[in-house]
C-alpha positions in Angstrom: 56.1 137.9 96.4 54.4 135.3 98.3 56.9 132.9 99.8 54.3 130.5 101.0 53.5 129.4 97.5 57.1 128.2 97.1 57.4 126.5 100.6 56.0 122.9 99.5 58.8 122.8 96.8 61.8 123.0 99.1 63.2 120.6 101.2 67.0 120.6 101.4 67.0 124.4 100.3 63.9 125.5 101.9 65.2 127.5 105.1 68.1 128.8 103.3 66.0 130.1 100.3 63.5 131.7 102.7 66.1 133.4 104.8 67.8 134.6 101.6 64.7 136.1 100.4 63.7 137.6 103.8 67.1 138.8 104.6 67.6 140.7 101.5 64.0 142.2 101.5 64.4 143.3 105.0 67.9 144.9 104.5 66.5 146.9 101.7 63.5 147.7 103.9 65.4 148.7 106.7 67.3 151.6 104.8 64.2 153.4 104.2 62.2 152.1 107.5 62.4 155.3 109.3 60.3 157.3 107.1 57.2 155.1 108.0 57.2 156.5 111.4 57.5 159.9 110.4 61.2 160.6 111.2 62.4 163.1 108.9 65.7 163.1 107.3 67.9 166.3 108.1 69.9 168.0 105.6 73.0 166.5 104.2 76.0 168.3 103.1 76.2 168.3 99.3 79.6 167.1 97.8 80.4 169.4 94.7 83.2 167.4 93.8 82.1 163.8 93.2 85.6 162.6 92.1 86.5 159.0 93.5 86.6 159.5 97.2 87.5 155.9 98.6 87.5 155.0 102.3 89.0 152.2 104.3 85.9 151.7 106.2 87.8 151.9 109.5 86.4 148.6 110.6 87.5 147.0 113.9 86.8 143.2 113.5 86.5 140.4 115.9 87.0 137.4 113.5 90.7 137.3 114.1 90.3 136.6 117.7 88.6 133.3 116.9 91.1 132.0 114.3 92.8 129.8 116.8 89.5 128.3 118.2 88.2 127.0 114.7 90.1 123.9 114.8 88.9 122.9 118.4 87.2 119.4 118.5 83.7 119.1 120.2 83.1 115.5 121.6 79.5 116.2 121.9 78.8 115.2 118.5 79.7 111.7 119.6 76.8 109.0 119.5 77.0 108.4 123.4 75.8 111.9 124.2 73.2 111.9 121.4 71.9 108.6 122.7 71.8 109.9 126.4 69.8 112.9 124.9 67.2 110.7 123.5 66.8 108.9 126.8 66.2 112.1 128.7 63.8 113.5 126.0 61.5 110.5 126.5 61.6 111.2 130.2 60.4 114.6 129.5 57.8 113.6 127.1 56.4 111.6 129.9 56.4 114.7 132.1 54.3 116.4 129.7 51.9 113.7 129.5 51.4 113.4 133.3 48.5 114.5 135.2 49.4 117.7 137.0 48.0 120.9 138.2 47.6 123.6 135.4 50.2 125.9 137.0 52.8 123.2 137.0 52.2 122.5 133.4 52.5 126.0 132.4 55.9 126.2 134.6 57.2 123.1 132.9 56.6 124.5 129.5 58.0 127.9 130.5 61.3 126.2 131.7 61.5 124.0 128.6 61.2 127.3 126.5 63.9 129.3 128.4 66.4 126.3 128.7 66.4 126.1 124.9 64.5 122.8 124.8 61.1 123.3 123.4 61.9 122.7 119.7 62.2 119.0 120.8 58.5 119.0 122.0 56.5 121.2 119.8 53.5 118.7 119.4 53.3 118.0 123.2 53.4 121.7 124.1 50.8 122.7 121.7 48.5 119.8 123.0 49.1 121.0 126.7 48.3 124.5 125.9 45.3 123.8 123.7 44.0 121.7 126.6 44.3 124.6 129.0 42.9 127.0 126.7 39.8 125.2 126.0 39.1 124.3 129.6 35.9 125.6 130.7 36.8 126.0 134.2 39.9 128.3 133.7 38.1 131.6 134.8 37.5 130.0 138.0 40.9 128.7 138.4 42.4 132.3 137.7 40.5 133.8 140.5 42.3 131.4 142.7 45.9 131.7 141.1 46.9 135.1 141.7 48.9 137.5 139.4 52.0 135.2 138.7 50.0 132.1 137.2 47.8 134.4 135.3 50.5 136.3 133.7 52.4 133.2 132.9 49.3 131.6 131.2 48.8 134.7 129.3 52.2 135.0 127.9 52.5 131.3 126.9 49.3 131.1 125.1 49.8 134.4 123.2 53.4 133.2 122.4 51.8 130.1 120.9 49.2 131.8 118.7 46.1 131.4 121.1 43.5 134.5 121.2 43.4 135.2 124.7 42.2 138.6 125.8 44.1 141.1 127.9 40.8 141.5 130.1 42.3 138.5 131.9 44.1 140.9 134.0 40.8 143.1 134.9 40.4 141.2 138.3 43.7 142.8 139.5 42.4 146.3 138.9 40.5 148.5 141.4 37.5 150.6 140.7 39.2 153.1 138.9 40.6 150.8 136.5 44.3 151.0 138.0 46.2 148.0 139.1 45.8 147.4 143.0 48.6 148.9 145.0 48.9 145.8 147.1 50.2 144.0 144.1 53.5 145.9 144.5 54.3 143.6 147.2 54.3 140.6 144.8 57.7 141.1 143.0 57.3 137.8 141.2 53.9 138.7 139.9 55.2 142.1 138.9 58.1 140.4 136.9 55.7 138.1 135.0 53.3 140.9 134.5 56.1 143.0 132.9 57.1 140.1 130.6 53.4 139.4 129.7 53.0 143.0 128.7 55.4 142.7 125.8 52.9 140.3 124.0 50.9 143.1 123.1 49.5 143.7 119.6 49.0 147.1 117.8 45.3 147.8 117.9 44.6 146.7 121.4 43.7 149.3 124.2 46.4 150.5 126.4 45.8 147.9 129.2 49.1 146.2 128.6 51.1 149.3 128.1 49.6 150.6 131.4 50.7 147.1 132.9 54.2 147.6 131.7 54.8 150.8 133.1 53.2 149.9 136.5 55.4 146.6 136.6 58.6 148.5 135.5 58.1 151.5 137.9 57.6 148.7 140.8 60.4 146.4 140.1 63.0 149.3 139.7 61.6 150.6 143.0 61.6 147.3 144.8 65.1 146.5 143.5 66.3 150.1 144.8 64.8 149.2 148.2 66.1 145.7 148.2 62.6 144.3 148.5 63.1 141.6 145.7 63.8 138.0 147.1 67.5 137.2 146.2 66.5 134.4 143.8 64.6 136.7 141.7 67.1 139.6 141.6 69.0 138.4 138.6 65.8 137.6 136.7 64.3 141.1 137.3 67.6 142.9 136.4 67.8 140.8 133.3 64.1 141.6 132.2 64.6 145.4 132.9 67.7 145.3 130.7 65.6 143.5 127.7 62.5 141.6 128.0 62.3 138.0 127.5 60.2 138.1 124.2 62.8 140.5 122.6 65.8 138.2 123.3 67.9 135.9 121.2 66.6 132.5 121.9 69.7 130.7 122.0 71.6 133.4 124.0 68.9 133.4 126.6 69.1 129.6 126.9 72.7 129.8 127.8 71.9 132.6 130.3 69.0 130.8 131.9 70.9 127.3 132.2 73.1 128.9 134.8 70.1 130.6 136.5 68.2 127.3 136.5 70.9 125.2 138.0 70.8 127.6 141.2 67.2 127.1 141.7 66.1 125.1 144.7 63.3 123.5 142.9 65.3 122.6 139.7 64.4 119.4 138.0 67.7 117.3 137.5 66.5 115.6 134.2 65.6 119.1 132.7 69.0 120.5 133.7 71.0 117.6 132.3 69.0 117.5 129.2 69.6 121.4 128.8 73.5 121.2 129.3 73.7 118.1 126.8 71.4 119.6 124.2 73.3 123.0 124.3 76.5 121.3 123.9 75.2 119.0 121.1 73.6 121.9 119.3 76.7 123.8 119.6 78.8 120.9 117.9 76.3 121.2 115.1 76.9 124.9 114.7 80.7 124.4 115.2 80.5 122.0 112.1 78.4 124.4 110.2 81.0 126.9 110.9 84.0 125.0 110.0 82.2 124.0 106.8 81.7 127.4 105.9 85.3 128.7 106.8 87.1 125.8 105.1 84.9 125.6 102.0 86.7 127.2 99.1 83.8 129.7 98.4 84.9 132.7 100.5 88.4 132.4 99.4 87.6 131.9 95.9 85.4 135.0 95.7 88.5 137.0 96.6 86.2 139.3 98.2 88.4 139.8 101.3 91.5 140.2 99.3 90.1 142.6 96.7 87.8 144.6 99.0 90.4 145.6 101.3 88.0 148.3 102.5 85.3 146.1 103.4 84.5 143.9 106.6 85.9 140.4 106.6 84.1 138.7 109.4 82.7 135.2 108.6 82.4 134.1 112.2 80.3 137.1 113.0 78.1 136.6 109.8 77.6 133.1 111.0 76.6 134.3 114.5 73.6 136.1 112.9 72.4 132.7 111.4 72.5 131.1 114.6 70.1 133.6 116.0 67.9 133.5 113.0 67.9 129.6 112.4 69.2 127.8 115.3 67.7 124.3 115.2 70.7 121.9 114.5 68.7 120.2 111.6 68.9 123.4 109.6 72.6 123.3 108.9 72.3 123.9 105.2 70.1 127.0 105.8 72.7 128.4 108.1 75.5 127.8 105.7 73.5 129.6 103.0 72.6 132.5 105.1 76.2 132.9 106.4 76.8 133.5 102.7 74.0 136.0 102.2 75.2 138.0 105.2 78.9 138.0 103.9 77.5 139.3 100.5 75.1 141.9 102.1 78.0 143.3 104.3 80.4 143.4 101.2 77.9 145.3 99.2 76.9 147.3 102.0 80.5 148.5 102.4 80.9 149.2 98.7 77.9 151.6 98.7 79.1 153.2 102.0 82.8 153.4 101.5 83.8 152.9 98.0 81.7 153.7 95.1 81.0 156.9 93.3 77.5 157.5 92.7 78.0 156.9 88.8 79.7 153.5 89.8 76.9 152.6 92.4 74.3 153.4 89.6 76.0 150.9 87.0 76.4 148.3 89.8 72.7 148.8 90.7 71.4 148.4 87.0 73.6 145.3 86.5 72.0 143.7 89.5 68.5 144.7 88.4 69.2 143.3 84.9 71.3 140.4 86.0 73.6 140.9 83.3 77.7 140.4 83.6 78.0 142.6 80.4 76.8 145.8 82.3 80.0 145.9 84.5 82.6 146.6 82.2 83.1 150.3 83.3 83.4 149.3 87.0 86.4 149.1 89.0 87.9 145.6 89.5 86.6 145.1 93.1 83.2 146.1 92.2 83.3 143.7 89.3 84.4 140.7 91.6 81.6 141.6 94.1 79.0 141.4 91.5 80.4 138.2 89.9 80.5 136.7 93.4 76.9 137.4 94.0 75.8 136.5 90.5 77.8 133.0 90.7 76.2 132.4 94.3 72.7 133.1 93.2 72.9 131.0 90.1 74.6 128.1 91.7 71.8 128.0 94.4 69.1 128.3 91.8 70.7 125.5 89.9 70.6 123.3 92.7 67.0 124.1 93.4 65.9 123.4 89.9 67.8 120.2 89.7 66.4 118.9 93.0 63.1 120.4 93.3 62.0 121.4 89.8 61.4 125.0 90.4 63.2 128.2 88.9 63.8 130.7 92.0 65.9 133.0 90.1 63.4 135.7 89.3 62.6 135.8 93.1 66.2 136.2 94.4 67.1 138.6 91.5 64.2 140.9 92.7 65.4 140.6 96.2 68.9 141.5 95.7 67.9 144.3 93.1 65.7 145.8 96.0 68.5 145.8 98.3 71.0 147.5 95.8 68.3 150.1 94.7 67.8 150.8 98.4 71.5 151.3 98.8 71.6 153.5 95.9 68.8 155.8 97.2 70.7 156.1 100.4 73.7 157.3 98.5 71.7 159.7 96.4 70.4 161.2 99.6 74.0 161.7 100.7 75.3 163.2 97.6 72.2 165.4 96.8 71.1 166.5 100.2 67.5 165.8 99.3 65.1 165.4 102.3 62.5 163.1 100.7 62.1 159.7 102.1 60.0 157.1 100.3 57.5 154.9 102.3 57.5 151.4 102.9 53.8 150.6 101.6 55.3 148.0 99.3 56.4 145.7 101.9 54.5 143.4 104.1 54.1 144.7 107.6 56.0 141.7 109.2 59.0 142.6 106.9 58.6 146.4 107.5 58.4 145.9 111.3 61.3 143.5 111.3 63.4 145.9 109.2 62.3 148.8 111.4 63.3 147.2 114.5 66.8 146.3 113.0 67.2 149.9 111.6 66.4 151.5 114.8 68.6 149.1 117.1 71.3 149.6 114.6 71.0 153.4 115.2 70.6 153.2 119.0 74.1 151.1 118.9 76.2 153.1 116.3 75.0 156.6 116.4 76.7 158.9 119.1 76.3 162.7 118.6 79.7 163.0 117.2 79.3 160.3 114.6 81.5 160.7 111.4 79.6 159.7 108.3 81.3 157.6 105.7 80.7 158.2 101.8 77.4 157.0 101.2 76.1 157.2 104.9 73.3 159.6 105.9 72.5 160.7 109.2 70.8 158.1 111.4 67.6 158.5 113.0 69.1 160.0 116.3 70.5 162.8 114.7 67.5 163.2 112.3 65.3 163.6 115.2 67.3 165.9 117.2 67.5 168.2 114.3 63.9 168.1 113.6 62.5 168.3 117.2 65.4 170.2 118.9 65.6 167.4 121.3 68.7 166.3 123.1 70.5 163.0 122.4 69.0 161.2 125.4 65.3 162.2 124.5 66.1 161.2 120.8 67.2 157.6 122.1 64.2 157.3 124.2 61.9 158.1 121.3 63.6 155.4 119.3 63.1 153.0 121.9 59.1 153.8 122.0 59.2 153.4 118.3 60.8 149.9 118.6 58.0 149.0 120.9 55.4 150.1 118.5 57.0 148.2 115.8 56.8 145.1 118.0 53.3 145.6 118.6 52.6 145.7 114.8 54.9 142.7 114.2 52.7 140.7 116.9 49.4 141.8 115.1 50.9 140.9 111.7 51.5 137.1 113.1 48.0 136.7 114.4 46.2 138.0 111.2 45.8 135.9 108.0 49.3 136.1 106.5 50.7 135.2 103.1 53.7 133.9 104.8 54.5 130.5 106.3 55.5 130.2 109.9 59.0 129.6 109.1 59.1 132.9 107.2 57.4 134.6 110.3 59.9 133.0 112.7 62.7 134.5 110.6 61.2 138.0 110.8 60.9 137.8 114.7 64.4 136.2 115.0 65.8 139.1 112.7 64.5 141.6 115.1 65.9 139.8 118.0 69.2 139.6 116.4 69.2 143.3 115.8 68.6 144.0 119.6 71.4 141.2 120.5 73.9 142.8 118.2 73.2 146.3 118.9 72.5 146.3 122.5 75.9 147.1 123.8 77.1 149.3 120.6 78.2 148.1 117.3 78.4 144.3 117.7 78.8 143.7 113.7 81.3 146.4 112.8 83.6 147.3 115.6 85.8 145.6 118.6 83.6 145.2 121.6 84.0 142.8 124.4 80.3 142.0 124.7 79.8 140.3 121.3 83.0 138.7 121.5 81.9 137.1 124.7 78.6 136.2 123.4 80.1 134.3 120.3 82.6 132.4 122.5 79.8 131.3 124.8 77.5 130.2 122.0 79.9 128.8 119.5 83.2 127.7 121.2 82.9 127.0 124.9 80.6 123.9 125.8 78.8 123.8 129.4 80.4 121.6 132.0 78.3 118.5 132.4 79.2 115.9 135.2 80.0 112.4 133.8 
């Protein structure tokens, strides 16, 4: 289904509808995604006795940790802060309009992006980058710049969709085609080469991959030998842990504000605006979260009460939406998407922990037919889950029809049916022990790649060798690869990290080709992949107790940055 054909019809519901369509489609794709990169499923133990085997889910949740914080008042929603923010924004616009050296323009744009401010200045940034891209004298300038500025230009232009060749780096190579050894002394240049290398597309030659290996090896060596300038150490360590292009942007902004404040050449206007804007946006997010938690929807569904085996984690669900749709004006989209994530989580737990194969087939058929009369034979908790989904989709479709004059039920029905059919297929693999995996040719590349990254990062964060499978679970990709190849767990993890990099390349290419999707849809795809890396970077950040996701949620949703009066 081509979402772009619907985009002009939505204003209030646009981001929520697009996000719901993508999230459900991507969740369905992620279940089968490993197969498209040729990881075979290993044999599953057949269950001879298929009598109801219910599990508790054994989830260790974080939401209860935040209950006492939900009533906190955030003063940054007040007019005086918003007015001050507007004054600072005008000053930044004047900076962007000023005549300055190209390198200084690039550095200003890079700082705005990393501080989380670029969404205020989209037109101005595009105008500056267009001027740089179209300058006839750029080749001469690059010869004078050095590695750092060339890498910065390359990364920013590619991030904004400009067609810039990787041959831009040829001037830094020797006659053999290798990067010159003398570059190793330039840790800042190496850092920016490393970050630029992740803007690689699928069908390019291996120049950027070679650049990434060269830069990573050099940076690690320089760190070990303490040959990195002190003001770069944190940036280098941060990049080697996870590249900038793969990071959740809002979380990156919170981290970088502290780094920027310590810089000797910091701009006080940018710093004040970054802190103030972060707190104002946080206040908007808190308002969305409070609305979601206090609204009768979640309580009225009785999902938390009746699905005792399922994860009740509305704060964590909302955190996903902040990573996917962070702009403060997209509050309605976040509220809708929080419900979507909550329903996906509940349905996932039904298929993984609760339903028998017969029950899951009935549930899937009911969703596919969109028929309340098909659920009579289901347990009460599964009936309640179906009705919660049915009512939510129909209510949202009613609002869209009333306000926009378009019927979106067929599209949303298909997305949710695809999700349930994928969950059912996974359950069948578990019960039957079949090795066959379907391919993902029916999914557009950007959906497939985003789902692939989400699936593989989930497996990296939740798949120790000693994993215990719930009912409905199939062995994850790490165990499958180990069984197929005889590799040890570390080698299997290394292979999955390689597959994630390859999927990112394909996703980069999918954004540059003629796409049937809007930029909003593509942005959601990229941000979902980033959220996968964010949530599973330090283990299972969605389903189990872990201090890292808790700290991240606190810093983004509940803890304002201290601003001087």
